[in-house]
C-alpha positions in Angstrom: 21.0 -91.7 20.5 23.8 -90.6 19.0 25.7 -89.7 22.2 24.7 -93.4 23.2 25.9 -95.1 20.0 29.4 -93.0 19.8 29.8 -91.6 22.8 30.7 -88.0 21.5 31.3 -86.2 25.2 33.8 -88.9 26.2 35.8 -88.7 23.4 35.6 -84.7 23.8 34.1 -84.2 20.4 30.5 -82.8 19.0 28.4 -83.6 15.8 29.3 -80.7 13.5 33.0 -81.5 14.2 32.5 -85.5 13.7 30.2 -84.3 10.3 33.0 -82.0 9.0 35.4 -84.8 10.0 33.7 -87.5 8.0 32.9 -85.0 4.7 36.9 -84.2 4.7 38.1 -87.6 4.7 35.0 -88.7 1.9 36.6 -85.7 0.2 40.0 -86.7 0.1 39.1 -90.3 -0.9 36.4 -89.5 -3.5 39.3 -89.6 -6.0 39.1 -94.1 -5.5 35.7 -93.8 -7.2 37.4 -93.1 -10.6 40.8 -94.4 -10.0 39.7 -97.9 -9.0 37.6 -98.7 -11.9 40.0 -97.3 -14.2 42.9 -99.7 -13.3 40.8 -102.7 -12.7 39.0 -102.4 -15.9 42.4 -103.5 -17.6 41.8 -106.9 -16.3 38.8 -107.4 -18.4 36.1 -106.1 -15.6 33.3 -104.0 -16.2 33.8 -100.0 -15.3 30.4 -99.2 -14.0 30.3 -102.4 -12.3 33.7 -101.6 -10.2 32.7 -98.5 -10.1 29.3 -99.4 -7.9 31.3 -102.2 -6.1 34.0 -99.8 -4.8 31.3 -97.4 -3.2 29.6 -100.2 -1.7 32.8 -101.9 -0.3 33.9 -98.5 1.1 30.2 -97.8 2.5 30.3 -101.5 3.9 33.6 -101.2 5.3 33.5 -97.9 6.8 30.0 -98.2 8.5 31.4 -101.4 10.0 34.5 -99.2 11.4 31.9 -97.2 13.0 29.9 -99.7 14.4 32.3 -101.9 15.6 35.4 -99.9 16.6 33.6 -96.3 16.9 36.7 -95.1 15.0 37.0 -92.6 12.3 38.6 -94.7 10.1 37.4 -94.9 6.5 37.7 -98.0 4.4 38.1 -98.4 0.6 39.5 -100.7 -2.5 43.6 -99.9 -1.7 46.1 -98.6 -4.3 48.8 -101.0 -5.2 46.8 -104.0 -4.4 44.6 -103.0 -7.4 47.2 -102.5 -9.6 48.7 -106.1 -8.3 45.3 -107.5 -9.2 45.3 -106.2 -12.6 48.7 -105.9 -14.2 50.0 -109.0 -12.3 47.3 -111.4 -12.1 45.9 -110.8 -14.5 48.0 -109.5 -16.8 51.5 -110.9 -16.1 50.0 -114.2 -14.9 47.3 -114.4 -17.1 44.7 -115.5 -15.0 41.1 -114.3 -15.1 39.8 -111.3 -12.8 37.3 -113.9 -11.4 40.6 -116.0 -10.0 41.7 -112.7 -8.8 38.8 -111.9 -7.0 38.7 -115.6 -5.5 42.0 -115.0 -4.1 41.2 -111.6 -2.6 38.0 -113.7 -0.9 40.3 -116.1 0.3 42.9 -113.6 1.5 39.5 -111.6 3.1 38.7 -115.0 5.1 42.2 -115.6 6.2 42.1 -111.9 7.6 38.8 -112.6 9.7 40.2 -115.8 11.1 43.4 -113.8 11.9 41.2 -110.9 13.6 39.0 -113.3 15.6 42.3 -115.3 16.8 43.8 -112.0 18.1 47.3 -112.7 15.9 46.5 -109.5 14.2 45.9 -107.7 17.8 49.6 -109.4 18.8 51.5 -108.2 16.2 50.1 -105.0 16.4 51.1 -104.7 20.3 54.5 -106.7 19.6 55.6 -103.7 17.6 57.7 -101.3 19.8 56.1 -97.7 20.5 59.3 -96.0 19.4 58.9 -98.1 15.9 54.9 -97.0 15.9 56.1 -93.5 16.3 58.6 -93.7 13.2 55.5 -95.7 11.1 53.1 -92.6 11.9 55.6 -90.0 10.8 56.4 -92.4 8.1 52.8 -92.2 6.9 53.0 -88.4 7.1 55.4 -88.2 4.6 54.1 -90.5 2.4 50.4 -88.6 2.5 52.8 -85.6 1.4 54.5 -87.2 -1.3 51.2 -88.4 -2.7 49.8 -84.9 -2.3 52.7 -83.5 -4.1 52.0 -85.8 -7.0 48.1 -85.5 -7.2 49.1 -81.7 -7.3 51.5 -82.1 -10.0 54.4 -80.2 -8.2 56.3 -83.5 -8.0 56.9 -84.9 -11.5 58.4 -88.1 -13.0 62.6 -87.1 -14.2 64.6 -89.4 -15.9 67.8 -87.9 -14.4 66.6 -87.5 -10.8 63.5 -90.0 -10.7 61.2 -86.7 -9.7 61.6 -83.5 -9.9 59.7 -80.3 -9.6 57.3 -79.4 -12.2 57.8 -76.7 -14.6 55.4 -74.3 -14.2 55.5 -72.7 -17.9 55.5 -75.8 -19.9 51.9 -77.1 -20.5 50.8 -74.3 -18.3 47.0 -75.0 -19.2 47.2 -78.1 -17.6 49.8 -79.6 -15.5 51.3 -75.7 -14.7 47.8 -74.3 -13.7 47.1 -77.4 -11.6 50.2 -76.9 -9.4 49.6 -73.4 -9.1 46.3 -73.8 -7.8 47.4 -76.7 -5.1 50.1 -74.5 -4.1 47.2 -71.7 -3.5 44.9 -74.6 -1.6 48.2 -75.4 0.6 48.5 -71.5 1.7 44.4 -71.3 1.8 44.6 -74.8 4.6 47.6 -73.3 6.4 46.2 -69.6 6.9 42.6 -71.2 7.9 44.0 -73.9 10.2 46.5 -71.5 11.8 43.4 -69.0 12.3 41.8 -72.5 14.2 39.0 -72.4 11.6 36.6 -75.5 12.0 36.8 -77.4 8.8 40.0 -75.4 7.6 41.0 -78.7 5.2 37.4 -79.5 3.8 37.2 -75.4 2.9 40.8 -75.8 1.4 39.7 -78.5 -0.9 36.4 -76.7 -2.0 38.2 -73.5 -2.5 40.7 -74.9 -4.9 38.2 -76.9 -6.7 36.2 -73.5 -7.0 39.1 -71.6 -8.3 39.7 -74.5 -10.8 36.2 -74.6 -12.1 37.0 -70.7 -12.5 40.2 -71.3 -14.2 38.5 -73.7 -16.9 35.5 -70.9 -17.7 38.3 -68.6 -18.5 40.4 -70.9 -20.3 43.5 -71.1 -17.9 42.6 -74.8 -17.7 42.2 -76.7 -20.5 40.1 -80.0 -20.4 42.8 -82.4 -22.2 41.0 -86.3 -21.2 44.2 -87.9 -23.2 46.8 -86.3 -21.0 44.6 -87.1 -17.6 43.0 -83.5 -17.1 39.0 -84.0 -16.9 36.4 -81.2 -16.9 36.1 -79.9 -13.3 32.4 -78.8 -13.7 30.2 -81.6 -11.8 27.8 -83.5 -14.2 24.6 -84.6 -12.7 23.9 -87.7 -14.7 23.3 -91.0 -13.2 24.0 -94.5 -14.3 22.1 -98.0 -13.6 23.1 -99.6 -10.6 22.4 -102.8 -12.5 25.8 -102.9 -14.1 26.9 -104.8 -10.4 25.4 -108.0 -11.7 28.5 -108.0 -14.2 30.9 -108.6 -11.0 28.6 -109.2 -8.2 29.4 -113.4 -6.9 31.8 -113.7 -10.2 34.4 -115.0 -7.7 32.1 -118.0 -6.7 32.1 -119.1 -10.6 35.9 -118.6 -11.4 37.6 -121.7 -13.5 39.8 -123.3 -11.2 40.7 -125.9 -13.2 43.6 -124.0 -14.8 45.3 -122.4 -11.7 48.6 -123.8 -10.3 48.2 -124.3 -6.8 51.4 -122.9 -5.9 50.4 -119.9 -7.8 47.1 -119.1 -6.2 49.2 -119.5 -2.6 51.5 -116.9 -3.5 48.9 -114.3 -5.0 46.8 -114.9 -1.8 49.9 -114.2 0.5 51.1 -111.3 -1.2 47.2 -109.7 -0.9 47.3 -110.7 2.9 50.5 -109.4 3.1 50.2 -106.1 1.8 46.3 -105.7 3.6 47.7 -106.8 6.9 50.8 -104.3 7.5 49.2 -101.5 5.3 45.7 -101.5 7.5 48.0 -101.8 11.1 50.2 -98.9 9.8 47.5 -97.1 8.8 45.9 -97.5 12.2 49.0 -97.0 14.1 49.5 -93.5 12.0 45.9 -92.3 12.4 45.3 -93.5 16.1 48.5 -91.8 17.2 47.7 -88.6 15.5 44.3 -88.8 17.4 45.8 -89.6 20.3 44.3 -93.1 20.8 47.4 -95.3 21.7 47.6 -95.8 25.5 50.6 -95.5 27.6 52.3 -98.9 26.3 50.9 -98.1 22.4 48.3 -100.0 22.4 44.6 -99.4 20.7 41.6 -100.3 22.7 39.3 -102.0 20.3 41.9 -102.9 17.6 40.3 -106.4 17.0 37.2 -104.6 16.1 38.7 -102.1 14.1 40.7 -105.4 12.1 37.5 -107.3 12.0 36.2 -104.5 10.2 38.6 -104.4 7.6 38.6 -108.0 7.0 34.7 -107.8 6.6 35.1 -104.9 4.3 37.7 -107.5 2.0 35.3 -110.4 2.1 32.5 -107.8 0.9 34.7 -106.5 -2.1 35.7 -109.2 -3.5 31.9 -110.8 -3.3 30.7 -107.4 -4.7 33.5 -107.1 -7.5 36.6 -105.3 -6.5 40.0 -105.8 -5.5 41.3 -105.7 -1.6 39.8 -103.2 0.7 41.7 -101.7 3.4 41.7 -98.7 5.9 42.9 -95.3 4.1 45.5 -93.3 5.0 43.5 -90.1 4.1 41.4 -91.1 7.0 44.1 -89.0 8.8 42.5 -85.6 7.0 39.4 -86.6 8.9 41.2 -86.7 12.3 43.3 -83.6 11.7 39.7 -82.2 11.7 38.8 -83.5 15.2 37.3 -86.7 14.2 37.2 -89.1 17.2 34.3 -91.3 16.8 32.6 -93.7 14.6 30.1 -90.8 13.5 32.7 -89.6 11.2 33.1 -92.9 9.8 29.1 -93.0 9.5 29.0 -89.7 7.7 32.0 -90.9 5.3 30.4 -94.0 4.6 27.0 -92.6 3.9 28.7 -90.3 1.4 30.2 -93.3 -0.6 26.5 -94.6 -0.4 25.0 -91.3 -2.0 27.7 -91.3 -4.6 26.3 -94.0 -6.3 23.5 -91.8 -7.6 25.9 -88.9 -8.2 29.1 -90.5 -9.0 29.9 -88.1 -11.9 29.7 -85.4 -9.5 32.3 -86.8 -7.0 34.6 -88.2 -9.5 34.8 -84.5 -11.1 36.7 -83.5 -7.8 40.0 -82.9 -9.3 43.6 -84.5 -7.8 44.8 -81.3 -7.3 42.3 -79.9 -5.1 42.5 -83.0 -2.3 46.2 -83.1 -3.0 46.7 -79.8 -0.7 44.7 -81.6 2.3 47.2 -84.8 2.0 50.3 -82.4 2.2 49.0 -80.5 5.0 48.0 -83.8 7.0 51.7 -84.9 6.0 52.8 -81.9 8.4 50.5 -82.7 10.9 51.3 -86.0 11.5 54.9 -85.5 11.3 55.1 -83.7 14.5 55.1 -87.1 15.7 58.6 -87.2 15.1 59.8 -85.1 18.3 58.3 -88.0 20.6 60.9 -90.2 19.2 63.7 -91.1 21.4 67.0 -90.2 19.7 69.0 -90.9 22.2 68.5 -94.8 22.4 69.7 -95.2 18.9 68.8 -98.8 18.9 65.0 -97.4 18.9 65.5 -94.3 16.5 67.5 -96.0 13.7 64.8 -98.7 13.0 62.2 -95.8 13.4 63.8 -93.5 11.0 64.5 -96.3 8.5 60.6 -97.0 8.5 59.7 -93.7 7.9 62.2 -92.6 5.5 61.0 -96.0 3.3 57.4 -95.4 3.1 57.5 -92.5 0.9 60.9 -93.1 -0.9 59.7 -97.2 -1.6 55.7 -95.9 -2.0 54.4 -98.4 0.8 53.8 -98.6 4.1 54.2 -102.3 4.5 57.7 -102.0 2.8 58.0 -99.7 5.3 56.9 -101.6 8.1 59.2 -104.6 7.0 62.4 -102.5 7.2 61.8 -101.3 10.6 61.0 -104.5 12.2 63.9 -106.3 10.2 66.2 -103.7 11.2 64.8 -103.3 14.7 65.4 -107.1 15.3 69.1 -107.0 14.1 70.3 -103.6 15.7 69.3 -104.7 19.2 70.4 -108.2 18.7 73.2 -107.5 17.4 73.9 -104.6 20.5 73.1 -107.4 22.9 69.5 -105.9 23.8 67.6 -109.3 22.8 65.7 -109.1 26.3 63.6 -106.2 24.9 62.5 -108.1 21.4 59.0 -109.1 21.7 59.4 -113.3 20.1 56.6 -111.9 17.7 58.9 -109.6 16.3 61.6 -112.6 15.5 58.5 -114.2 13.4 58.0 -111.3 11.7 61.4 -110.4 10.8 61.9 -114.1 9.7 58.8 -113.8 7.5 59.8 -110.2 6.0 63.2 -111.8 4.9 61.6 -114.8 3.5 59.2 -112.3 1.4 62.0 -110.8 -0.5 63.9 -113.7 -0.9 61.0 -115.7 -2.4 58.5 -113.3 -3.5 
């Protein structure tokens, strides 16, 4: 049954590998169960309801990806979009969270139409192969940067924006977290070099256990007000009835006070980031898994994009911001995940997390950070496939890959890459090789920077 559904032999994998990959992806994504409620609750929504909606949206989206596309990619409410939801739409613009959810639903429905009409597939295929390679490398750098921040190895600096942590300062919180993350990176590197199956997952678990030991011995001090919580799992559960506080509320939004132009801008902002974050993540993860064909196309791209849009609609109805394909899927891919079976494992773990949510939310950022940093290394290897002899191809790829971590956005990196590709090739007299869709995308990206 499993072989018939997921074609494991055809994809040169097995059940054990897929299970480990799915578990690894979940472990690197579990933080969203804590972070998403923390951010969205600032819009006035109930935290428990958001947590349940987050887990259910992730389950629905990830299972849809498994069954529709048979890909090892997981979905969940995305970071960045939830901040835009809470702090811009509900904060600066002053709209209710019900209106924001309605905007997410509308965006999701547009996303479904775009997927069914092949528009998003056409966009994916129009992006040049060399630029896709650059996007893959950029996502690797982005993963590593997120990991360095979660590890508290990289911290804010007034003079240089970011700097390395001072280990001796606040040693019992930031300092010890950074040290444990460094140990985790070494553990993963050694295990991976020795070709140990599940190296990344073992690295996460070992780092977490070391953190628990540090807490029990007083080296790590629980300081909730500073964001350092207990690392010891709690087996308490909570009532699922909280979901009624957000589920279906998008249909009861009071639209009478909403300016039509504002609503269009909100929907477009959600749609823009969702489309290109998803495309970027699919490009990066598929490239790492060697799923792209010789022309840089991804088989079943339409099904993958449809799964993403279904997840967004489901999430909006349940009560969470835009659900999108997670870059952390690359962790599972790096563990050998090649089919939807890995996604089924990840999706089921999100469903199970409804019962043991407090347990999963105790997985600290510094334990999953080494996985993201190491995945960054694995994905950056695609840089050797970029043709640096053709500067009209290499320079846009470079701009895309360097802008992703610096601008902290996959979609912004793609935007810079597309615009620069069109301009450089147009000026250099190579207009014939530019796909017509690339011109349209370039104009839209430029318009976005001018008007949004």
